[in-house]
LUMPA-164432 format. One line per 3 residues: number of its first residue (from 1); for each residue x, y, z of N, C-alpha, C. Coordinates in steps of 0.02 Angstrom, whole numbers, plus 50000, padded with zeros to 5 digits. Each point is the difference from the previous one (the first is absolute). Layout:
BEGIN
NUM = X,Y,Z,X,Y,Z,X,Y,Z | ...
This chain:
BEGIN
1 = 50051,49939,50009,49944,50041,49977,50048,50080,50034 | 50058,49990,50013,50037,50062,50006,50042,49982,49931 | 49991,49977,49987,50061,49999,49943,49968,50039,49924
4 = 49935,50017,50009,49958,50023,49922,49991,50077,50042 | 50042,50023,50041,49957,50063,50017,50042,50042,49938 | 49947,50058,49998,50019,50030,49929,50056,50068,50010
7 = 50014,50028,50083,50033,50043,50004,50080,49958,50014 | 49992,49958,50022,50075,49981,50020,50037,49975,49910 | 49956,49985,49974,50024,49992,49903,50026,50065,49979
10 = 49953,50038,50011,50009,50052,49981,50046,50049,50003 | 50006,49996,50069,50087,50039,50014,50057,49951,49980 | 50000,49936,49984,50056,49973,50018,50021,50014,49905
13 = 49948,50018,49974,49998,50001,49905,50050,50074,50001 | 49979,50040,50048,50023,50068,49979,50070,49995,50036 | 50016,49951,50036,50084,50029,50032,50042,49959,49941
16 = 49951,49941,49985,50070,49971,49957,50015,50049,49929 | 49934,50039,49980,50007,50047,49926,50037,50042,50037 | 49986,50041,50010,50053,50055,50060,50084,49997,50000
19 = 50001,49908,50021,50086,50008,50004,50015,49988,49932 | 49975,49955,49948,50008,50017,49933,50001,50054,49965 | 49975,50050,50016,49996,50050,49975,50057,50042,50027
22 = 50033,50017,50056,50053,50011,50031,50051,49960,49989 | 50004,49946,49977,50056,49960,49993,50038,50041,49905 | 49930,49994,49968,50012,50033,49934,50025,50064,50005
25 = 49977,50031,50028,50012,50061,50014,50066,50021,50047 | 50024,49950,50022,50071,50001,50027,50062,49996,49952 | 49956,49931,49963,50051,49988,49952,50012,50062,49942
28 = 49958,50016,49972,50011,50070,49964,50008,50064,50019 | 49992,50011,50063,50032,50041,50018,50109,49974,50017 | 49989,49951,50025,50078,49979,50006,50043,49988,49911
31 = 49965,49998,49956,50015,49982,49905,50032,50062,50001 | 49941,50053,50018,50009,50052,49961,50053,50045,50059 | 49996,49988,50052,50078,50024,50043,50070,49960,49974
34 = 49976,49964,49980,50077,49941,49957,50012,50031,49938 | 49944,50003,49952,50008,50018,49933,50032,50088,50018 | 49976,50042,50050,50027,50079,50006,50095,49967,50028
37 = 50016,49970,50025,50041,50005,50017,50041,50000,49979 | 49996,49923,49934,50035,49968,49948,50009,50084,49941 | 49940,50025,49992,50014,50057,49947,50057,50036,50025
40 = 49987,50030,50063,50042,50032,50040,50085,49997,50000 | 50002,49917,49997,50052,49986,50004,50062,49999,49955 | 49930,49994,49925,50019,50013,49908,50034,50069,50010
43 = 49959,50017,50016,50009,50099,49989,50075,50010,50026 | 50003,49977,50038,50082,50006,50072,50042,49964,49947 | 49991,49944,49983,50036,49985,49980,50030,50006,49931
46 = 49969,50047,49955,49996,50026,49944,50064,50058,49998 | 50064,49983,49943,50034,50052,50002,49986,50059,49980 | 50015,50038,50033,49989,50083,49979,50015,50030,49957
49 = 49992,50006,49953,50013,50054,49942,50008,50064,50015 | 50081,50032,49995,50019,50061,50024,49996,50067,49927 | 49968,50036,50018,49992,50040,49946,50083,50059,50013
52 = 50041,49989,49950,50055,50050,49988,49983,50048,49936 | 50018,50051,50033,49989,50068,49947,50068,50009,49996 | 50032,50019,49932,50062,50038,50005,50003,50075,49977
55 = 50029,50024,50036,49986,50074,49999,50080,50051,49988 | 49969,50037,49941,50069,50020,49978,50028,50044,50030 | 50054,49990,50017,50023,50077,50046,50066,50055,49952
58 = 50002,50034,50006,50007,50043,49965,50053,50033,50039 | 50069,49996,49966,50066,49992,50023,50022,50057,49999 | 50017,50030,50053,50020,50081,49992,50049,50028,49964
61 = 50025,50056,49947,50022,50003,49975,50091,49988,49997 | 50012,49957,49964,50072,50012,49999,50018,50058,49976 | 50082,50032,50026,50039,50029,49958,50035,49974,49948
64 = 50001,50025,49949,50041,49973,49927,50059,49999,50029 | 50033,49937,49964,50082,49991,50000,50020,50047,49985 | 50049,50008,50023,50062,50061,49993,50037,49992,49925
67 = 50018,50042,49977,50028,49996,49905,50056,50008,50035 | 50035,49943,49959,50077,49980,49991,50039,50073,49989 | 50030,50002,50046,50068,50067,49949,50017,49978,49953
70 = 50013,50042,49964,50026,50007,49936,50066,50050,50018 | 50063,49979,49975,50051,50024,49977,50014,50053,49978 | 50028,50054,50019,49987,50067,49991,50033,49988,49925
73 = 50003,50060,49943,50029,49992,49935,50075,50013,50025 | 50044,49975,49931,50066,50039,50013,49995,50070,49994 | 50053,50030,50037,50011,50066,50000,50054,50026,49920
76 = 49960,50042,49980,50023,50027,49954,50089,50013,49985 | 50018,49986,49971,50025,50003,49998,50068,50090,49974 | 50047,50004,50028,50010,50053,50019,50075,50016,49940
79 = 49959,50051,49959,50066,50008,49924,50028,50061,50036 | 50073,49992,49941,50023,50076,50025,49984,50043,49961 | 50016,50054,50002,49988,50069,49959,50006,49994,49920
82 = 49965,50006,49978,50018,49984,49907,50067,50047,49970 | 50036,49961,49951,50041,50014,49982,50003,50057,49953 | 50038,50034,49991,50000,50044,49949,49995,49999,49929
85 = 49964,50033,49958,50006,49977,49935,50062,50043,49977 | 50055,49976,49967,50074,50009,49962,50042,49962,49970 | 50050,50007,50040,50061,49959,49937,50048,49963,50069
88 = 50041,49969,49980,50050,49970,50027,50078,50044,49966 | 50047,49973,50048,50063,50032,49970,50048,49932,50038 | 50064,50013,49949,50012,49931,49995,50090,50036,50045
91 = 50024,49970,50063,50031,49999,50021,50062,49975,50006 | 50072,50018,49973,50060,49962,50004,50020,49948,50052 | 50004,49937,50030,50017,49986,50061,50073,50027,50021
94 = 50007,50001,50064,50049,50041,50013,50057,49953,50020 | 49984,49914,50024,50069,49970,49981,49963,49926,49971 | 50051,49996,49936,49987,49968,49941,50024,49921,50036
97 = 49944,49973,49992,50030,49926,50020,50047,49944,49950 | 50031,49974,50029,50046,49969,49960,49969,49927,49951 | 49949,49979,50067,49973,49970,49957,49927,50000,49955
100 = 49983,49978,49954,49932,50027,49949,49924,49954,50021 | 49982,50022,50045,49909,49946,50033,49975,49980,49926 | 49979,49948,50020,49966,49952,49966,49926,50046,49969
103 = 49992,50012,49918,49943,50033,49983,49968,49960,49965 | 49946,50006,50035,49934,49957,49969,49964,50031,49943 | 50013,49992,49932,50009,50033,49949,49909,49974,49980
106 = 49972,49977,50029,49925,49994,49986,49968,50051,50036 | 50024,50053,50061,49975,50032,50021,50012,50078,49970 | 49976,50045,50005,50024,50077,49974,50003,50037,50060
109 = 50077,50020,49983,50032,50024,50071,49976,50089,50014 | 49968,50010,49960,49973,50085,50013,49919,49994,49945 | 49978,50043,50022,49948,50031,49948,49977,50074,49966
112 = 50024,49967,49935,50023,50070,49951,49968,50047,50020 | 49908,49985,50019,49950,50074,50024,50031,50053,50044 | 50055,49956,50034,49996,50052,50070,50081,50040,49991
115 = 50011,49997,49942,50052,50025,49989,49985,50043,49936 | 49954,50038,49999,49968,50042,49933,50034,50077,50042 | 50011,50014,50061,50037,50073,49996,49952,50050,50032
118 = 49918,49950,49999,49942,50057,50004,49988,49994,50070 | 49995,50057,50027,49972,49991,50092,50024,50016,50022 | 49998,49964,50060,50029,50019,50070,50058,49939,50010
121 = 50073,50026,50001,50036,49964,50000,50002,49943,50060 | 49995,49958,50008,49999,49933,50049,49935,49972,49989 | 49966,50010,49954,49922,50008,49991,49992,49911,49942
124 = 49946,49982,49998,50016,49950,49960,49933,50021,49950 | 50014,49953,49951,49916,50012,49929,49964,49995,50020 | 49979,49958,50051,49922,49993,50009,49990,50029,50053
127 = 50041,50053,50039,49968,50027,50045,49948,50046,49999 | 49983,50030,50060,49962,50049,50030,50000,50077,49976 | 49981,50037,49958,50015,50053,49995,50004,50053,50087
130 = 50059,50033,50018,49991,50031,50067,50011,49937,50052 | 50013,49946,49984,50029,49946,50051,50079,50005,50010 | 50006,49976,50068,50079,50026,50021,50037,49945,49985
133 = 50072,50021,49979,50072,49969,50006,50014,49953,50056 | 49996,49956,49998,50032,49939,50053,50084,50010,49994 | 50019,50033,50066,50077,49987,50001,50024,49941,50011
136 = 49940,49951,50026,50038,49945,50021,49936,49943,49988 | 50007,49949,49973,49941,49952,49990,49993,49970,50057 | 49937,50018,50041,49993,49938,50065,49950,49942,49991
139 = 50047,49973,49991,49984,49911,50002,49934,49972,50037 | 49973,50021,50042,49956,49982,50061,49948,50020,49974 | 49985,50063,49940,49954,50019,49991,49962,49961,49939
142 = 49920,50018,49993,49965,49953,49952,49988,50059,49956 | 49995,50003,49929,50010,50045,49957,49951,49977,49939 | 49960,50021,49997,49941,49991,49918,50059,49996,49938
145 = 49946,49979,49956,50034,49974,49928,50026,50043,49970 | 49956,50075,49997,50025,50060,49953,50065,50038,50051 | 50027,49966,50078,50041,50029,50010,50074,49969,49995
148 = 50002,49946,49987,50062,49949,49992,50024,50004,49913 | 50050,49985,49982,50057,49992,49940,49971,49941,49962 | 49990,49945,50054,49995,49916,49983,49923,49986,50031
151 = 49968,49988,49961,49923,49961,50045,50009,49942,50022 | 49972,49970,50040,49975,49913,50007,49998,49975,49965 | 50047,49926,49973,49939,49976,49952,50011,49938,50006
154 = 49951,49953,49992,49990,49924,50004,50051,49963,49991 | 50036,49964,50024,50051,49946,50006,49975,49940,49954 | 50033,50002,49939,49985,49917,49970,49985,49948,50058
157 = 49932,49940,49960,49998,49937,50044,49961,50015,50058 | 49970,50072,50025,49961,49993,50061,49930,49957,49973 | 49993,49984,50070,49948,49940,49982,49932,50041,49994
160 = 49925,49981,49986,49976,50026,49984,49913,49975,50064 | 49982,50036,50005,49961,49990,50067,49933,49964,49971 | 49985,49924,50058,49984,49950,49991,49927,50014,50011
163 = 49961,49985,49928,49915,50011,49973,49956,49986,50054 | 49967,50019,50051,49968,49946,50050,49950,49954,49959 | 50013,49956,50035,49950,49931,49935,49933,50011,50021
166 = 49957,50055,50047,49930,49995,50019,49999,50039,49944 | 50049,50059,49989,49945,50042,49954,50019,49982,49896 | 50065,49971,50000,49984,49958,49954,49957,49973,49971
169 = 49967,49945,50055,49957,49960,49983,49937,50040,49990 | 50001,50058,50033,49922,50046,49977,50011,50049,49970 | 50062,49987,49947,50010,50060,49940,50034,50063,50011
172 = 50008,50019,50053,49997,50064,50029,50068,50017,49998 | 49987,50054,49936,50075,50032,50010,49991,50080,50039 | 50087,50011,50006,50019,50073,50058,50051,50026,49982
175 = 50002,50043,50031,50047,50052,50009,50033,50018,50070 | 50054,50016,50015,50032,50025,50047,50055,50041,50002 | 49994,50053,50035,50020,50058,49983,50062,50043,50077
178 = 50060,49964,50001,50034,49992,50052,50041,50049,50016 | 50012,50051,50067,50047,50050,49999,50054,49967,50047 | 50066,49981,49997,50066,50001,50037,50047,50031,49984
181 = 50048,50011,50067,50081,50007,49995,50029,49951,49966 | 50055,50022,49966,50037,49950,49975,50061,50031,50035 | 50060,49942,50020,50040,50033,50055,50057,49998,49948
184 = 50044,50020,50029,50093,49998,49990,50011,49925,49954 | 49981,49941,50031,49987,49930,50007,49962,49993,49919 | 49966,50020,49972,49952,49976,49967,49958,49953,50011
187 = 49980,50018,50063,49938,49960,50038,49954,50053,50028 | 49953,49952,49999,49915,50067,49994,49992,49987,50095 | 50008,50063,50018,49963,50013,50094,49954,49979,49985
190 = 49982,49934,50029,49930,49984,50033,49948,50051,50042 | 50045,50031,50042,49979,50059,50052,49952,50056,49955 | 50042,50011,49932,49978,50076,49991,49926,49963,49925
193 = 49986,49952,50001,49949,49953,49948,49929,50008,50015 | 49982,50041,49958,49917,50053,49995,49958,49958,49943 | 49937,50005,50005,49972,49988,49955,49948,50063,49957
196 = 50045,50013,49939,49962,50049,49993,49929,49983,49947 | 49977,49933,49994,49962,49987,49944,50011,49904,49999 | 49918,49972,50004,49999,49953,49987,49933,49969,49990
199 = 50024,49962,49960,49919,49963,49979,49972,49932,50052 | 50057,49996,50046,49956,49929,50043,50087,49986,50057 | 49957,49985,50062,50031,50003,50058,50073,49927,49964
202 = 49960,49939,49965,50049,49970,49994,50060,49995,49936 | 49982,50066,49952,50050,50024,49975,50048,50029,50026 | 49983,50031,50064,50037,50060,50039,50055,49959,50061
205 = 49961,49943,50009,50050,49935,50044,50049,49970,49952 | 50000,50002,49949,50026,49971,49949,50069,50019,49973 | 49992,50065,50003,50029,50050,49981,50065,50018,50091
208 = 49973,50006,50038,50035,49995,50061,50030,49952,50005 | 49976,49952,49971,50065,49905,50014,50036,50009,49966 | 50002,50027,49932,50053,49993,49962,50061,50058,49975
211 = 49965,50063,50050,50043,50033,49992,50082,50006,50036 | 49994,49969,50043,50077,50004,50043,50021,49951,49967 | 49992,49958,49961,50044,49976,49938,50022,50032,49968
214 = 49977,50039,49972,50007,50038,49937,50061,50037,50006 | 50038,49985,49949,50083,50074,50002,49994,50057,49951 | 50029,50051,50017,49984,50048,49953,50086,50040,49994
217 = 50012,50046,49948,50049,50044,50005,49973,50055,50012 | 50040,50013,50062,49989,50059,50052,50031,50045,49955 | 49947,50084,50022,50000,50060,49958,50088,50018,50015
220 = 50012,50070,49969,50057,50014,50011,50009,50061,49977 | 50041,50066,50070,50008,50063,49982,50034,49999,49991 | 50067,50040,49957,50050,50023,50001,50057,49924,50001
223 = 49969,49983,49984,50044,49917,50007,49982,49950,50051 | 49972,50038,50056,49989,49966,50055,49911,49973,50017 | 49999,49931,50004,49959,49963,50024,49954,50037,50038
226 = 49936,50019,50007,49962,50040,50047,49931,49965,49985 | 49959,49996,50079,49925,49978,49988,49942,50026,49952 | 49980,49974,49963,49939,50041,49968,49930,49954,49998
229 = 49959,50051,50024,49926,50002,49983,49979,49964,49950 | 49946,49940,50014,49990,49976,49932,49931,49983,50003 | 49954,50016,49930,49937,49969,49994,50016,49935,49957
232 = 49975,49944,50013,50009,49964,49935,49931,49941,50013 | 49963,49998,49916,49952,49973,49999,49998,49932,49992 | 49962,49934,50024,50005,49963,49994,49942,49966,49954
235 = 49981,49973,49948,49949,49988,49952,49981,49912,50025 | 49953,49980,50033,49965,49935,49984,49965,49996,49949 | 50031,49960,49947,49961,49992,49932,49985,49918,49972
238 = 49949,49971,49996,49981,49940,49987,50017,49994,49897 | 50037,49916,49987,50016,49989,49941,49941,49969,49984 | 49968,50033,49941,49933,49985,49983,50015,49967,49903
């Protein structure tokens, strides 16, 4: 009789259903919590990509490099006062030598134009009107070509400047006009070298390289060797 009480059966059914609902709810909550934890762990384990931006930093204005010092040009040759335009007078030697000196018949002993008898005694035919008659030739002075009796001449067999290979391959021709002093020994004094005109720096370098190896016949005044200022052209032509 008591086993058939409706109230007792109804309460028992409700407890069983509530337990099931509670179990399912807790299961869902636990599963959701576990899933959330796994997602959070995966997010933490993902490598973080760092964003790197390159910014151009303007450098401070640097001062320009100093220009190399250029060698000063050689000083101009100091010349003696111009020799007067006139004539020479031969004087007999005071002491007659016992032995005759060797005579070079290939060279003229005197210049006929210097014995014209016109102008100032002691001058030369190529002198300057109003010039000075030198009492004694100063071998240490440098003379212009119009001041000497015998001008500088290039000796035979002199080497020629080497044609720059780069300019030769480019079919470039040119010219260099150089100025220098030829000493009493017939050598060019490179300390007085100056370029008056040049088509290219390589042509200039070629002239400067060959000039110390060149030989000249020195200038003469009154039969004495003197220094002379020379202006000499060097032409670079290609044989076509």
